[in-house]
N, C-alpha and C positions, 0 to 999 in steps of 0.2 A: 452467375458465380455463385459457387455453396458454402454457405458458411453454416457453423454450430454457437448456439445459443448456450452459455454454462453460467454458472455462477458458484461461490463459496460465500456460504453465512450469508448469503443478501448481495454480494457484489458481484454484479454479473457484466456478461464482457460477450461480446460479438467474437469470434475467433474464425479468421479465413486464412488460406494457404496465397503463399507469395508467390504463384504461378506466371505472373507479369509484372511488367514497371508500372507501378499507378499513382496518383497523389494521394498517399494514404492519409494525410492530414486532413485534407477536403473529405477524405470517404469515410473517414472517424466521425466529422461532423452529421454527415449525412445517416449514416446507420445507426449512431447512437441517440440520435433525437428522438424522444421517446411517443412523440404526438405523428411523428411524420417519416420515423424510421424503425428499426428493428425496437431500438431502446435497451442502451447498456449503459454501464461506467465506465466503459473503454473498449476500445479496438484492439483485438491482439493479432498481430501477423504473425504467420509461424512460417519459419524461412530453415531450408538446409544451413548447416553449418560444417565448417573445416576443421573447427575444434573441440563441438561436442554433437550430442545425440541429436539436438533439435535447436533451433535459433528462433528468437521472438522478439518482436519491437512491439510496444506498448503504446499507444494515443490515447489522450483524455478526450472526452466529447464537444472540448474545444478548438479538438486539433493538434493541440501541443504535443509534445513526444516526452514521456518518461522515462527517468531511467532504469527501473524497479517497480515492480508491484508483486506483492505476496502471493494476495489471494489467487491474480493471474497466471503465476507461476506452477501456481498446484491445479491450475485450470487446464494451462498446457501442459502440464503431463499426466492427467485423467485423459487428457484428447490423444496425446500420443500413443499412451497404453491402449486406448480403446480401439487405437488404427495399424496396432501389431508391435508398438516398441518391444521389445523384450526388455526382461528381468525387470528387478522391485527398486535399481538405483536408474536415475537417469542424470547427465549433465546439463544444464540449456545455457544457451549463451545468450545474454542480456547487455544492454547499454552499459549496466553496472559490474558486467563482470561474469564469468561461468558460475552457474548456481547449481549444488547439487539436491537434488531432490529424490527421498525416500517416500514409497508409493507403497501402504499396505490396505486391504481389504475394505477399508472406510475410509482412514485419514492417510494424509499424505504430509511429509514434513521436508521442507525448505531449508538449506544452508543459506541464511539471508546475508551473509557476510557480516564484516567489520563494522561496527558502529563508527563514526566519526564525530569528534566533538570542537575542535577546531574553530574557531569562527571563520576563519578564508575556508574551510572544507564544506561547509552548512550550505551557501554562504550568506554573512551576515555583514551589515555597514558598522561594527562598533570594532574596537581594539582586537587588530589581526593577529596579535598577541595571546588573546586567551587563550589556555590550553582547554577550557571546558565554561559551558553558560548554564548556570543553576539561577533559576527564579529570578531572571531578568525583569525588572520592572516596568513595565507598559502599559499607558492609559490609552484603552480602546473604547471609543462609545460611552463613555461615561463612567467604564469599568478599570479599577486596576487589576491587568492580570500580572502573575510571573512566571514567567516561561523559561520552561526548562529545552534548551535547544539542543539539537543533534542530527544527524545526517545519516538515513539509511540508503545510502546511492542515492537519495532525494532528501529536501529539507522538512524537518520537522519542528515544530514547536508546542509544549505539552504545557498544558494549565491546568493544576491540580483543583479540585474545588473540598469543601468539607460538606456539601449537600449534594442531593441528587442530580446526575447528569440532564436528567430530562428536565429541568428546572433552567437550564442556563439557555440565553438567547444566541442559541447558536447561530437560527436564520440571519441576524443581524449583524451579529459582532463577527462570525467566522470570514465575512467577504472581508472585512476592513483587516483584520489579520493575514488573510491568505496576501494582500496587494499592499502592505504596510512598508514604507522605506526603509524599514531593519531588514529586508529579504529583497535584495536584487532579484533575484530568480523566482521570487514568491514563494509562498510555506502551505505545509500541510497542517494545518491547527487539530489539536487532540482536546478535548478536557473529558478529565478524569476524577473517579473516587474512590479510594482505595476503602475495599470494603471489608477486609482482612487481608492478612500478610500472604494470601494466595489467588485471591482475587480481584481483581477492577474494573469498576463500571466506566464505558466509555463511549463517548461521540467522537463521530470524526468530518471534518470538514475538508475534503480533498482540494489541492489548489486543481483548477480547470474542467472539476466535477462537480463541486458543491457538498452538500451533505451525503453521504455513501451510509447505506445498512451495516459495512463492514468494510475494514483496511488491513491489510496484512503488514505493510510496512509500519503505518500507523500503532497498531497493536503492539511490533516489537519495539517502535520509537517509546511507549508510553510504559513498557515494562522495563525497558533499559533505564528509563528516568526514573521510576519510582526505587529503581535499585539502586540507582546514584544516591537518591536522599534516604536509603533504608528504611524504605515503606515495604518492602515485601522482602520474602527469604531468597535465598541464593539458588534455590530450587525450581523447577517449573512454577508459570505464573499463569492463571486463566482470566483471562480477559474476554469480559464481558459485553458485546456489540449487540445493536438493536435488530442484528442478523441472525445471530446466534454468539456462538464460543471461541475463540482460538487461543492456542495452548502456546505460550515461549518460555523458551529455555534459553538464559546466558548464565555463563559462569564469573560475568564481571572483567574478563578478558579475551576469550575467545570471540567465536562468528555466534548469532545469535541465530535459532534455531525455533521456525514457525511451524507449525501442527493445524490441520483440520479440514476438513470435508472438500470434495468439488466434485460436480456432479453436471451431464449433462442436459439442459431443458429441454431443446429442441433444436432441430436442423430445419434448414429453408434457401431458399435458392433467392439474390439479390440481383435487380436487374443491371446487366452488365453493359454501360452505356459509355 
């Protein structure tokens, strides 16, 4: 089986085409293993679509399937263009809906859809009548966190820090937040430090993957949360992640747009057993 290894600001993926029925959950665990497999933050399965130019499914390294992946969307777009897709605009069908992608020479912009804020939409086990969850107090691992929660087709919880994100004990706290009883479907956890009204430093703990160098939907969630708190201006915000910088644009009402690079690392063959 032929695969491509791609990365977007350090968020790396194995991409394969769905030419046969397979146990993708099992294959994701095997291929994403960094010691015994190819090594990646996720497996992306590219498949034909009846309603878009290309379809994709995204699987975490633990085999679970996610509805959205912003960095993965950009990688799929670059993959499709490199294989002959025409035009600078593509529609990609995901579990979270159809996403429109605009490809430039170096950067790719993804329309990530509308953020959702209701507890039932995230989902969270709090009062389902709440329209928005800002700075929800949670005690985890001896720390008092204030979580701003939303969905970008997958659940996110954002904690804003006064200090450097590099000093936060993410490896210890991340798994506890991911699996907290507040989040019945687990959650992606971001710690963020607003540097100024146009830049935010971020680290991400992704459900099913652990800490990653970058997360597209996580960058969007942080930028949206910062806008809700009036920490940033209404124009584009640069999100500084360990793997590089992503730009998020949200007008406070419409879809969230995510921009950043995506590139091929290498191709290879996986034993088809």
